[in-house]
C-alpha positions as CSV (number, residue, x, y, z in Angstrom):
1,T,-32.0,16.2,20.6
2,S,-32.0,15.1,24.2
3,V,-32.3,11.8,26.0
4,T,-32.9,10.8,29.6
5,I,-31.8,7.2,30.2
6,P,-34.2,5.4,32.5
7,D,-33.3,4.0,36.0
8,S,-33.5,0.4,34.7
9,V,-30.4,0.8,32.5
10,T,-27.1,-0.6,34.0
11,T,-24.9,-0.6,31.0
12,I,-24.3,1.8,28.1
13,G,-22.5,-0.1,25.4
14,S,-19.7,0.9,23.1
15,E,-20.8,3.4,20.5
16,A,-24.3,3.3,21.9
17,F,-25.1,6.9,20.9
18,S,-22.3,7.3,18.3
19,S,-23.1,9.6,15.4
20,C,-26.3,10.9,16.9
21,I,-25.5,14.2,15.3
22,S,-28.5,16.1,16.6
23,L,-28.2,15.0,20.2
24,T,-27.5,18.0,22.5
25,S,-27.8,16.6,26.0
26,V,-28.0,13.3,27.9
27,T,-28.8,12.5,31.5
28,I,-27.2,9.3,33.0
29,P,-29.1,7.8,36.0
30,D,-27.5,6.4,39.2
31,S,-28.3,2.8,38.0
32,V,-25.6,2.9,35.3
33,T,-22.4,1.0,36.3
34,T,-20.7,0.7,32.9
35,I,-20.2,3.2,30.0
36,G,-18.5,1.6,26.9
37,S,-15.9,3.2,24.8
38,E,-16.9,5.8,22.3
39,A,-20.5,5.8,23.7
40,F,-21.0,9.4,22.6
41,S,-18.5,9.7,19.8
42,F,-19.4,11.8,16.7
43,C,-22.2,13.5,18.6
44,N,-21.4,16.8,17.0
45,S,-24.1,18.8,18.7
46,L,-23.7,17.3,22.2
47,K,-23.0,20.0,24.8
48,S,-24.0,18.4,28.1
49,I,-23.6,15.0,29.8
50,E,-25.3,15.1,33.2
51,V,-24.8,12.7,36.0
52,G,-26.7,12.7,39.3
53,K,-24.8,14.0,42.3
54,G,-25.4,10.7,44.2
55,H,-23.9,8.5,41.5
56,H,-21.4,6.0,43.0
57,K,-19.2,5.6,39.9
58,Y,-19.5,8.7,37.6
59,S,-19.8,12.4,37.9
60,S,-20.2,15.5,35.7
61,D,-19.0,19.1,35.9
62,N,-20.3,21.7,33.4
63,G,-21.7,18.9,31.2
64,I,-18.4,17.0,31.1
65,L,-18.2,13.3,32.1
66,F,-15.7,12.1,34.7
67,D,-15.3,9.2,37.1
68,K,-16.7,9.7,40.6
69,N,-13.6,11.4,42.0
70,K,-12.9,13.5,38.9
71,T,-9.5,11.8,38.4
72,V,-10.4,10.5,35.0
73,L,-11.8,12.8,32.3
74,I,-14.0,10.4,30.3
75,Q,-15.8,12.5,27.7
76,F,-15.8,16.1,26.7
77,P,-18.9,16.7,24.6
78,N,-18.2,17.2,20.9
79,G,-20.4,20.3,20.6
80,K,-18.5,22.4,23.1
81,S,-16.1,25.0,21.7
82,G,-13.3,27.5,22.6
83,H,-10.9,27.0,25.5
84,Y,-11.1,24.4,28.3
85,T,-9.1,24.1,31.5
86,I,-8.9,20.6,32.8
87,P,-9.6,20.4,36.6
88,D,-6.5,19.9,38.9
89,S,-8.0,16.7,40.2
90,V,-7.6,14.9,36.9
91,T,-4.7,12.4,36.6
92,S,-5.8,10.7,33.4
93,I,-7.4,11.9,30.2
94,G,-9.3,8.9,28.8
95,M,-9.3,7.3,25.4
96,D,-11.1,9.5,22.9
97,A,-12.0,12.0,25.6
98,F,-11.8,15.0,23.3
99,A,-11.8,13.2,20.0
100,W,-13.6,15.0,17.2
101,C,-14.1,18.1,19.3
102,S,-13.7,20.1,16.1
103,N,-14.4,23.5,17.8
104,L,-12.0,23.1,20.7
105,T,-9.3,25.8,20.1
106,S,-7.1,25.4,23.2
107,V,-6.8,23.3,26.3
108,T,-4.9,23.7,29.6
109,I,-3.6,20.4,30.9
110,P,-2.7,20.6,34.7
111,D,0.4,19.2,36.4
112,S,-1.8,16.5,38.0
113,V,-2.2,14.6,34.7
114,T,0.1,11.7,34.3
115,S,-1.4,9.9,31.2
116,I,-3.1,10.9,28.0
117,G,-5.1,8.1,26.4
118,D,-5.2,6.8,22.9
119,E,-6.9,9.2,20.5
120,A,-7.5,11.6,23.4
121,F,-7.4,14.7,21.2
122,S,-7.7,13.1,17.8
123,S,-9.3,15.2,15.0
124,C,-9.6,18.3,17.2
125,W,-9.2,20.3,14.0
126,D,-9.2,23.8,15.5
127,L,-6.7,23.0,18.3
128,T,-3.7,25.3,17.6
129,S,-1.3,24.6,20.4
130,V,-0.8,22.4,23.4
131,T,1.6,22.3,26.3
132,I,2.0,18.9,27.9
133,P,3.2,19.2,31.5
134,D,6.2,17.5,33.0
135,S,3.9,15.3,35.1
136,V,2.7,13.3,32.0
137,T,4.6,10.1,31.5
138,S,2.6,8.4,28.8
139,I,0.9,9.7,25.6
140,G,-1.4,7.1,23.9
141,D,-1.4,6.1,20.3
142,E,-2.9,8.7,17.9
143,A,-3.4,11.1,20.9
144,F,-3.2,14.2,18.7
145,S,-3.6,12.7,15.2
146,N,-5.3,14.8,12.6
147,C,-5.2,18.0,14.7
148,W,-5.0,20.0,11.5
149,D,-4.3,23.4,13.0
150,L,-1.8,22.3,15.7
151,T,1.3,24.4,14.9
152,S,3.5,23.6,17.9
153,V,3.8,21.1,20.7
154,T,6.1,20.9,23.7
155,I,6.9,17.3,24.7
156,P,8.1,17.2,28.3
157,D,11.3,15.5,29.7
158,S,9.0,13.0,31.5
159,I,8.1,11.2,28.2
160,T,10.2,8.2,27.2
161,S,8.4,7.1,24.1
162,I,6.4,8.8,21.4
163,G,3.7,6.3,20.4
164,V,2.1,5.1,17.2
165,S,0.7,8.0,15.0
166,V,0.7,10.4,18.0
167,F,1.0,13.5,15.7
168,S,0.2,12.0,12.4
169,G,-1.8,14.2,10.1
170,C,-1.0,17.4,12.0
171,N,-0.7,19.4,8.8
172,S,0.2,22.7,10.4
173,L,2.8,21.4,12.8
174,T,6.0,23.3,11.9
175,N,8.3,22.4,14.7
176,V,8.6,19.9,17.5
177,T,11.3,19.5,20.2
178,I,12.0,15.9,21.1
179,P,13.5,15.8,24.6
180,D,16.5,13.8,25.6
181,S,14.3,11.5,27.7
182,V,12.7,9.9,24.6
183,T,14.1,6.5,23.6
184,S,11.7,5.5,20.8
185,I,9.7,7.2,18.1
186,G,6.7,5.0,17.2
187,D,5.3,4.0,13.8
188,G,3.8,6.9,11.9
189,A,4.5,9.3,14.8
190,F,4.8,12.3,12.6
191,K,3.5,10.9,9.4
192,D,1.7,13.4,7.1
193,C,3.0,16.4,9.0
194,K,3.2,18.4,5.8
195,N,4.7,21.5,7.2
196,L,7.3,19.9,9.5
197,T,10.5,21.0,7.9
198,S,13.2,20.0,10.4
199,V,13.7,17.7,13.3
200,T,16.6,16.8,15.6
201,I,16.4,13.3,16.9
202,P,18.4,13.3,20.2
203,D,21.1,10.9,21.2
204,S,18.7,9.2,23.7
205,V,16.6,7.7,20.9
206,T,17.4,4.2,19.9
207,S,14.6,3.4,17.4
208,I,12.7,5.2,14.7
209,G,9.5,3.4,13.8
210,D,8.0,2.5,10.4
211,E,6.7,5.5,8.5
212,A,7.7,7.7,11.4
213,F,8.1,10.8,9.3
214,K,6.6,9.6,6.0
215,F,5.0,12.4,3.9
216,S,6.4,15.1,6.1
217,A,8.1,18.3,4.7
218,L,11.5,17.7,6.2
219,T,14.4,19.4,4.5
220,S,16.9,18.2,7.0
221,V,17.1,15.7,9.8
222,T,19.7,15.0,12.4
223,I,19.7,11.4,13.6
224,G,21.2,11.0,17.1
225,N,24.2,8.8,17.8
226,S,22.2,6.1,19.7
227,V,19.7,5.2,17.0
228,T,20.1,1.5,16.2
229,S,17.1,0.9,14.0
230,I,15.3,3.0,11.4
231,G,12.0,1.4,10.3
232,M,10.4,0.7,6.9
233,D,9.4,3.9,5.0
234,A,10.6,6.0,8.0
235,F,11.4,9.0,5.8
236,A,9.6,7.9,2.6
237,W,8.1,10.7,0.5
238,C,9.8,13.5,2.4
239,K,10.0,15.3,-1.0
240,S,12.1,18.2,0.3
241,L,14.7,16.1,2.2
242,K,18.1,16.9,0.5
243,S,20.6,14.9,2.5
244,V,20.9,12.6,5.5
245,L,23.8,11.4,7.7
246,I,23.4,7.9,9.2
247,P,25.5,7.5,12.4
248,D,27.7,4.5,13.2
249,S,25.2,3.3,15.8
250,V,22.6,2.2,13.2
251,T,22.4,-1.6,12.8
252,S,19.1,-2.0,11.0
253,I,17.5,0.0,8.2
254,G,14.0,-1.0,6.9
255,V,13.0,-1.2,3.3
256,S,12.1,1.9,1.3
257,V,13.3,4.2,4.1
258,F,14.0,7.1,1.6
259,S,11.8,6.0,-1.2
260,G,10.1,8.9,-3.0
261,C,12.4,11.6,-1.5
262,K,12.6,13.5,-4.8
263,S,15.1,16.1,-3.6
264,L,17.5,13.7,-2.0
265,T,21.0,14.1,-3.4
266,N,23.2,12.5,-0.9
267,I,23.1,9.7,1.8
268,E,26.2,9.5,3.9
269,V,27.0,6.8,6.4
270,D,29.5,7.2,9.2
271,K,32.7,5.4,8.1
272,D,32.7,3.5,11.5
273,N,29.3,2.0,10.9
274,S,29.7,-1.8,10.9
275,N,26.6,-2.6,9.0
276,Y,26.2,0.0,6.3
277,S,28.3,2.1,3.9
278,S,27.9,4.8,1.3
279,E,29.7,5.6,-2.0
280,N,29.1,8.8,-3.9
281,G,26.0,9.4,-1.8
282,V,24.5,5.9,-2.6
283,L,23.5,3.7,0.3
284,F,24.8,0.1,0.5
285,D,25.3,-2.6,3.1
286,K,28.7,-2.7,4.7
287,N,30.3,-4.9,2.1
288,K,28.5,-3.2,-0.8
289,T,26.8,-6.5,-1.8
290,S,23.3,-4.9,-1.5
291,L,22.4,-1.6,-3.1
292,I,19.8,-0.2,-0.7
293,Q,19.0,3.4,-1.9
294,F,20.0,5.5,-4.9
295,P,19.2,9.2,-4.3
296,A,16.1,10.1,-6.3
297,V,17.3,13.5,-7.6
298,R,20.3,12.0,-9.4
299,S,20.1,11.9,-13.2
300,G,21.8,10.4,-16.2
301,H,23.6,7.0,-16.3
302,Y,24.7,4.9,-13.3
303,T,26.9,1.9,-13.2
304,I,26.2,-0.4,-10.3
305,P,29.4,-1.6,-8.6
306,D,30.6,-5.1,-9.4
307,S,30.4,-6.1,-5.7
308,V,26.6,-5.8,-5.7
309,T,24.6,-9.1,-5.7
310,S,21.1,-7.7,-4.9
311,I,19.3,-4.5,-5.8
312,G,17.0,-3.7,-2.9
313,R,13.3,-2.9,-2.7
314,A,12.6,0.5,-4.3
315,A,16.3,1.2,-4.6
316,F,15.9,3.3,-7.7
317,A,12.1,3.9,-7.4
318,W,10.9,7.3,-8.6
319,C,14.4,8.3,-9.9
320,H,12.8,10.3,-12.7
321,G,16.2,11.5,-14.1
322,L,17.8,8.1,-14.4
323,T,18.2,7.4,-18.1
324,S,20.3,4.3,-18.1
325,V,21.8,1.8,-15.7
326,T,24.5,-0.9,-16.1
327,I,23.7,-4.0,-14.0
328,P,26.9,-6.1,-13.5
329,D,27.1,-9.9,-13.8
330,S,27.4,-10.1,-10.0
331,V,23.7,-9.2,-9.4
332,I,21.5,-12.2,-8.9
333,S,18.2,-10.6,-7.7
334,I,16.3,-7.4,-8.6
335,G,14.0,-6.5,-5.7
336,Q,10.4,-5.4,-5.5
337,K,9.8,-2.0,-7.1
338,S,13.6,-1.6,-7.7
339,F,13.1,0.7,-10.8
340,F,9.5,1.6,-10.2
341,Y,8.4,4.7,-12.0
342,C,11.8,5.4,-13.5
343,D,10.0,7.2,-16.3
344,G,13.3,8.3,-18.0
345,L,14.7,4.8,-18.1
346,T,14.4,3.6,-21.7
347,S,16.4,0.3,-21.9
348,V,17.9,-2.2,-19.6
349,T,19.9,-5.4,-20.0
350,I,19.3,-7.9,-17.2
351,P,22.5,-10.1,-17.1
352,D,22.6,-13.9,-17.1
353,S,23.5,-13.9,-13.4
354,V,20.0,-12.6,-12.3
355,T,17.6,-15.4,-11.2
356,S,14.5,-13.4,-10.2
357,I,12.7,-10.2,-11.1
358,R,10.5,-9.3,-8.2
359,D,7.0,-7.7,-8.2
360,E,6.7,-4.2,-9.8
361,A,10.4,-4.1,-10.5
362,F,10.1,-1.9,-13.6
363,K,6.4,-0.9,-13.4
364,F,5.7,2.5,-14.9
365,S,9.2,2.8,-16.4
366,A,9.8,4.2,-19.9
367,L,11.4,1.0,-21.2
368,T,11.3,0.6,-25.0
369,S,13.3,-2.6,-24.9
370,V,14.4,-5.1,-22.3
371,T,16.8,-8.1,-22.5
372,I,16.1,-10.7,-19.9
373,G,19.0,-12.9,-18.9
374,N,19.1,-16.6,-19.4
375,S,19.1,-17.4,-15.7
376,V,15.9,-15.7,-14.7
377,T,13.4,-18.2,-13.5
378,S,10.5,-16.0,-12.4
379,I,9.0,-12.7,-13.5
380,G,7.0,-11.2,-10.6
381,M,3.6,-9.6,-10.5
382,D,3.4,-6.3,-12.2
383,A,7.1,-6.6,-13.1
384,F,6.8,-4.6,-16.4
385,A,3.2,-3.4,-16.0
386,W,2.4,0.0,-17.6
387,C,5.6,0.1,-19.5
388,K,3.7,1.8,-22.2
389,S,6.7,2.2,-24.6
390,L,7.9,-1.4,-24.4
391,K,7.7,-2.9,-27.9
392,S,8.9,-6.4,-27.7
393,V,10.0,-9.0,-25.2
394,L,11.7,-12.3,-25.4
395,I,11.1,-14.5,-22.4
396,P,14.0,-17.0,-22.2
397,D,13.6,-20.7,-21.6
398,S,14.9,-20.4,-18.1
399,V,11.7,-18.7,-16.9
400,T,9.1,-21.0,-15.4
401,S,6.4,-18.5,-14.3
402,I,5.1,-15.2,-15.4
403,G,3.3,-13.4,-12.6
404,D,-0.1,-11.8,-12.5
405,T,-0.3,-8.5,-14.5
406,A,3.4,-8.9,-15.4
407,F,3.0,-7.0,-18.7
408,D,-0.4,-5.4,-18.1
409,W,-1.0,-2.2,-20.1
410,C,2.1,-2.5,-22.1
411,K,0.3,-0.6,-24.9
412,S,3.2,-0.6,-27.4
413,L,4.0,-4.3,-27.0
414,K,3.7,-5.9,-30.5
415,S,5.1,-9.4,-30.0
416,V,6.0,-11.7,-27.2
417,T,7.7,-15.1,-27.2
418,I,7.1,-17.2,-24.1
419,G,9.9,-19.6,-23.5
420,N,9.5,-23.4,-23.4
421,S,10.1,-23.7,-19.7
422,V,7.2,-21.5,-18.6
423,T,4.5,-23.5,-16.9
424,S,2.1,-20.8,-15.8
425,I,1.0,-17.4,-17.1
426,G,-0.7,-15.4,-14.4
427,D,-4.0,-13.6,-14.2
428,R,-4.0,-10.5,-16.5
429,A,-0.4,-11.1,-17.5
430,F,-0.8,-9.4,-20.9
431,E,-4.1,-7.6,-20.3
432,D,-4.7,-4.5,-22.4
433,C,-1.6,-4.9,-24.5
434,S,-3.5,-3.3,-27.3
435,S,-0.7,-3.4,-29.9
436,L,0.0,-7.1,-29.4
437,T,-0.5,-8.9,-32.8
438,S,1.0,-12.3,-32.1
439,V,2.0,-14.4,-29.1
440,T,3.9,-17.7,-29.1
441,I,3.0,-19.8,-26.1
442,G,5.7,-22.4,-25.1
443,N,5.0,-26.1,-25.0
444,S,5.4,-26.4,-21.2
445,V,2.6,-24.0,-20.2
446,I,0.0,-25.8,-18.1
447,S,-2.2,-23.0,-16.9
448,I,-3.2,-19.6,-18.4
449,G,-4.8,-17.3,-15.8
450,N,-8.0,-15.3,-15.9
451,H,-8.0,-12.2,-18.2
452,A,-4.4,-13.1,-19.3
453,F,-4.9,-11.6,-22.8
454,D,-8.1,-9.6,-22.1
455,D,-8.6,-6.7,-24.5
456,C,-5.5,-7.4,-26.7
457,I,-7.6,-5.8,-29.5
458,N,-5.0,-6.4,-32.3
459,L,-4.2,-10.1,-31.4
460,K,-5.1,-12.0,-34.6
461,S,-4.4,-15.7,-33.9
462,V,-3.3,-17.9,-31.1
463,T,-2.4,-21.5,-30.7
464,I,-2.9,-23.0,-27.2
465,P,-0.4,-25.9,-26.9
466,D,-1.3,-29.4,-25.8
467,S,0.4,-28.9,-22.5
468,V,-2.3,-26.4,-21.3
469,T,-4.9,-28.1,-19.1
470,S,-7.0,-25.1,-18.1
471,I,-8.1,-21.8,-19.7
472,G,-9.1,-19.1,-17.3
473,G,-12.1,-16.9,-17.4
474,F,-12.1,-13.9,-19.7
475,I,-8.7,-15.0,-21.1
476,F,-9.2,-13.6,-24.6
477,S,-12.2,-11.5,-23.9
478,G,-12.4,-8.4,-26.0
479,C,-9.7,-9.6,-28.5
480,S,-11.7,-8.1,-31.3
481,S,-9.2,-9.0,-34.1
482,L,-8.8,-12.6,-33.2
483,T,-9.9,-14.6,-36.2
484,S,-9.0,-18.2,-35.2
485,V,-8.0,-20.2,-32.2
486,M,-6.8,-23.7,-31.7
487,I,-7.4,-25.2,-28.3
488,G,-5.0,-28.0,-27.5
489,N,-6.0,-31.6,-26.7
490,S,-5.1,-31.4,-23.0
491,V,-7.5,-28.6,-22.1
492,T,-10.3,-29.8,-19.9
493,S,-12.2,-26.6,-19.3
494,I,-12.8,-23.3,-21.1
495,G,-13.4,-20.6,-18.5
496,N,-16.3,-18.1,-18.1
497,Y,-16.4,-15.6,-21.0
498,A,-13.0,-16.8,-22.2
499,F,-13.6,-15.6,-25.8
500,E,-16.4,-13.0,-25.2
501,Y,-16.6,-10.2,-27.7
502,C,-14.0,-11.8,-30.0
503,K,-15.9,-10.2,-32.9
504,S,-13.7,-11.4,-35.7
505,L,-13.5,-15.0,-34.6
506,T,-14.7,-17.2,-37.5
507,S,-13.5,-20.6,-36.4
508,V,-12.5,-22.4,-33.3
509,T,-11.1,-25.9,-32.8
510,I,-11.9,-27.4,-29.4
511,G,-9.6,-30.1,-28.3
512,N,-11.1,-33.6,-27.5
513,S,-10.3,-33.4,-23.8
514,V,-12.5,-30.5,-23.0
515,K,-15.2,-31.5,-20.5
516,S,-16.8,-28.1,-19.7
517,I,-17.5,-24.9,-21.6
518,E,-18.3,-22.4,-19.0
519,S,-20.9,-19.5,-19.0
520,G,-20.5,-17.0,-21.8
521,A,-17.4,-18.7,-23.1
522,F,-18.0,-17.6,-26.7
523,S,-20.8,-15.0,-26.2
524,S,-21.0,-12.1,-28.7
525,C,-18.6,-13.8,-31.2
526,I,-20.6,-12.3,-33.9
527,S,-18.5,-13.7,-36.8
528,L,-18.5,-17.3,-35.6
529,T,-20.4,-19.4,-38.2
530,S,-20.0,-22.9,-37.0
531,V,-18.6,-24.9,-34.1
532,T,-18.1,-28.6,-33.4
533,I,-18.3,-29.6,-29.8
534,P,-16.3,-32.8,-29.2
535,D,-17.8,-35.9,-27.4
536,S,-15.7,-35.2,-24.3
537,V,-17.8,-32.2,-23.4
538,T,-20.4,-32.9,-20.6
539,T,-21.3,-29.4,-19.6
540,I,-22.1,-26.2,-21.5
541,G,-22.7,-23.2,-19.3
542,S,-25.4,-20.5,-19.6
543,E,-25.1,-18.1,-22.5
544,A,-22.0,-20.0,-23.7
545,F,-22.8,-19.0,-27.4
546,S,-25.3,-16.2,-26.8
547,S,-25.4,-13.3,-29.4
548,C,-23.4,-15.4,-31.9
549,I,-25.6,-13.9,-34.6
550,S,-23.7,-15.6,-37.5
551,L,-23.8,-19.1,-36.0
552,T,-25.7,-21.3,-38.4
553,S,-24.9,-24.7,-37.2
554,V,-23.8,-26.4,-34.0
555,T,-23.4,-30.0,-33.1
556,I,-24.0,-30.9,-29.5
557,P,-22.8,-34.4,-28.7
558,D,-24.8,-37.0,-26.6
559,S,-22.2,-36.6,-23.8
560,V,-23.6,-33.2,-22.8
561,T,-25.8,-33.6,-19.8
C-alpha cells in the first residue's frame, strides 16, 4: 500500500509502479534524478507522492508531483477526487499528468499554462467541464480522450491546431466552439463524440483529418470556406447527418468520408469547386468520371451516369434502400466495398467494360444473381462473401484470379463454373457454401488455397484438373457429401487435413506426381474402403488416414521414406 524508495535509487523507469492498484503513497528520495513516463499510471488508490524539500530536480505539493520549480505538473495521483486548482506557477501540464484520474470532477487551469501534454486528462471519466485559458498554445494528442462526462469545452483563440484524438470518446460532449485561430483538425479529434450534434468549422481551418468526426451524432455541419482537404472517414458513421455542403476551396476528399451516414439525403458541392461536383445530391469528381458517394438514405433504383469510369470505395455501402442499379458500359473498375451491405440489392449486371471487382465489393448484399462481364480479370477478396441469397455464378474466361473468401458463406450458391483462364483460387474462396452441389474447375487453375471448399456439405464430386500443382490444407474438409475425387497428375502435394471428415468419400484417385500426403489429409473419411498410393509418394504425414474405419486395404509403395 505504501513504498519508500531507498536513497540508492537514481532512476525510476517507465511504468515502474504502473497498475499497483493498492498503492496509496510513495516517497521519492533526493537521489532520484529521472522518473520515466507513466511511472505511477493506473495506481487507482494512490493519493500521495512525496518528495523531500531538498530535492534538486523534483518537488511535491499536497501529494502532487512537480518539477523543482513547480512549472511542470508531472503526476496527479489517480486516487485523488473532486476539484483541483493547478498552481499559478505551472506552465506545462505533463504527458498523462491526470490520465485515469477517474474521480476528478473539475479542474482550474491558470493563465500561466501554455501547454497541455499528450493524454494529460485522458480517461478522467467524471470530469464534466473544462475551460482552457488563452495562454495555452498547444494541446497534445488525446489530451481529453475518453472523458465520458465532459459536456462542454471552450477552446481559446490561442490554439492553432486540434491534435489527434484530442476529444475522442467524449460521449457526453454536446457542443464545442472551434475558434477562428484553428487551422487544422487532427485525425480522430472528435471521433466517438456520440452526443455532438452540430459543429461549425470556421473559415480559418484548412484541413480536417482522417476520422475527425467519425461516429459522432452530427445532424448538421458547416464546413468553412478555407478547407482544402477532408480526410478519410472524416464524417463516416455520423448516422444522423442529413446533408452537407462542400465549399469551392476543397481540393481533396479522402475515401469513405460519408460512409455509413444512414440519414444522409444530399451532398452538395459549390458549383465553383474545380475538383468535385454533385448531381441530384450524389458526389462525383469534377468531370463525373468517378462516383464518390451515393447518399445512404436513398432508395429504389439508380442509374449511374454514362460519364462514370470508376465506382469509388464504399460509394454505395450501407445503402439499405437501394434495390437495383444500372452500371453503364463506361465503368471499368468497381472499388473496394462499393456495394457493401446493400441488403436490398438483389441483382446486378457487371458490364463487359469492367476489368476488376475489388475486395468486399458486394459483401453482405442481397444478390440472388450476378452477371460478371467478360473483361473482368480479377475478383477480389470477400467480393461476394456472405451473399446468402446468391444461387449461381458463372465466372467468365477473362478472370485469372479468385481472391481469398471471394464467395465465402454464400449459403444458397448451388453451382459455380470457374472459367478456363483462372490460375488461382484463393484461401476459403467458397468456404461454407453449404448448398453447393457441383463445381467445375477450369483447366488453367494451378493452385487452390487452404479451406477453399471447406464445409461445402452438399458437394458430391469434384475433378481437380491436371493443371493444378498444389492442394491447400483443409481444402475439402467437412465436405460430408463428397463421394469421389480425382486428383490430377500435376499435383505434387496434398495439404494438411485436405479431405478430413469427408464422411461419404468411398474412392480417391491420387495422381502419379504426388510426392507428399500431409498430416490428416484423409482423416475421418469413414466410408473410404481402399486407396492406392502411387510410386511418386515419398512422404505420408501423421494421421493421414486416421479414423478411416472402413479402410480394409492400402498399398504403400517402396518410395515412401
